[in-house]
C-alpha positions in Angstrom: 88.5 100.4 17.9 86.0 103.0 18.3 82.6 102.5 20.2 79.3 103.9 19.7 76.8 105.3 21.9 74.9 102.8 21.7 77.0 99.6 21.9 77.8 102.0 25.3 74.3 101.7 26.3 74.2 98.0 26.0 77.1 97.0 27.2 76.3 99.9 30.4 72.5 98.5 30.6 74.1 94.5 31.1 76.5 95.1 33.4 73.6 96.8 35.3 71.9 94.4 34.7 74.4 91.6 36.6 74.9 93.7 38.6 70.8 93.9 40.1 70.5 90.0 39.4 73.6 89.8 41.6 72.3 91.8 44.5 68.8 89.6 44.0 71.4 86.4 44.6 72.8 87.4 47.2 70.4 89.0 49.6 67.7 88.1 48.6 67.6 84.8 49.1 68.6 85.8 52.5 66.2 87.8 52.9 63.2 85.6 52.1 64.9 82.5 54.0 64.7 84.8 57.2 61.2 85.4 55.9 60.0 81.5 56.0 62.7 81.0 59.4 60.1 84.4 61.6 56.5 82.6 59.7 58.0 79.5 61.2 58.6 80.7 64.7 55.8 82.8 65.2 53.7 79.9 63.9 55.7 77.8 66.8 55.2 80.5 69.3 51.0 79.9 68.2 50.8 76.9 68.3 52.6 76.5 72.4 50.2 79.3 73.3 47.2 76.5 72.0 48.6 73.8 73.7 49.4 75.5 76.8 45.5 76.8 76.7 44.0 73.5 76.1 46.1 72.4 79.1 44.7 75.4 81.2 41.4 74.0 80.1 41.9 70.4 80.6 43.1 70.6 84.3 40.2 73.1 85.1 37.7 70.4 84.1 39.5 68.1 86.2 38.8 70.2 89.3 35.5 71.5 88.2 34.4 67.5 88.2 36.4 66.5 91.7 34.5 69.3 93.0 31.6 68.0 91.5 30.5 70.6 89.2 30.0 68.6 86.5 28.2 71.1 83.9 31.8 73.5 84.6 33.6 70.6 83.7 32.1 69.4 80.4 32.3 73.5 79.7 36.1 73.3 80.2 36.6 69.5 78.1 34.7 70.9 75.6 36.6 73.9 74.9 40.0 71.0 75.8 38.7 69.1 73.1 38.2 72.1 70.2 41.6 73.1 70.8 43.7 69.3 70.9 45.8 68.9 68.0 44.3 64.8 68.3 40.7 65.3 69.6 39.5 61.2 68.4 42.8 60.3 70.8 41.3 63.0 73.9 37.6 61.4 73.3 38.9 58.0 73.0 40.5 58.6 76.7 37.6 60.9 78.2 35.4 57.8 77.3 37.0 55.0 79.3 37.6 57.7 82.0 34.6 60.0 82.6 31.0 58.5 84.2 28.8 57.4 81.7 26.2 60.4 82.4 29.4 63.2 82.0 30.5 61.8 78.9 26.6 62.3 77.8 26.6 65.5 78.9 30.3 65.7 77.2 28.4 64.4 74.0 26.1 67.0 73.9 27.8 70.1 74.4 30.1 69.0 71.6 27.2 68.8 69.3 26.3 72.2 70.1 29.7 74.1 69.9 30.2 72.0 66.1 27.3 73.6 65.2 27.9 77.3 66.3 31.8 77.5 66.1 32.4 75.8 62.9 32.4 78.6 61.0 34.5 80.7 63.7 36.9 77.5 64.3 38.1 77.6 60.1 38.2 81.0 59.9 40.5 81.3 63.5 42.8 78.5 62.3 43.0 80.0 58.3 44.4 83.7 60.2 46.8 81.5 62.4 47.8 79.6 59.4 47.6 76.0 61.5 
C-alpha cells in the first residue's frame, strides 16, 4: 500500500499537533500554576508590609497621645484607619478609648483624608491587586 504525499503530510501534521498539545498539557498548566503561586506570594508580602505599617502607625499614634501631642497622634491614627483591614472595628475601638476631644479631631482628619485621598487610595489598591 503506498501513501500519497498528501496522506503523509496529514499524518505528520496530526503527529505534530499531538506533540504540541501534549507539551502544552504537560508544561503549560505547571507554568500557569507557578505563576499563580508567585502572584499569591507577592500579594501576601504586600499585605504583610501594609500590616507592619499599620501597626507602626497605631503605635506612633499611641506614643504621641501619651506625650500629649494630640495633633501628631490624630495624624498617625488616621493613617492607621486608612490601612486597616477592618476600619469600622478600629473606629469603634478608638471611639470607646479616645477622649472625646481627640476622637472628634480624628473624625475631622478622616473626613479630610477621605476627600483628598479617595481617588489615590483606589488607584493604589487596584495597582496592588488587593
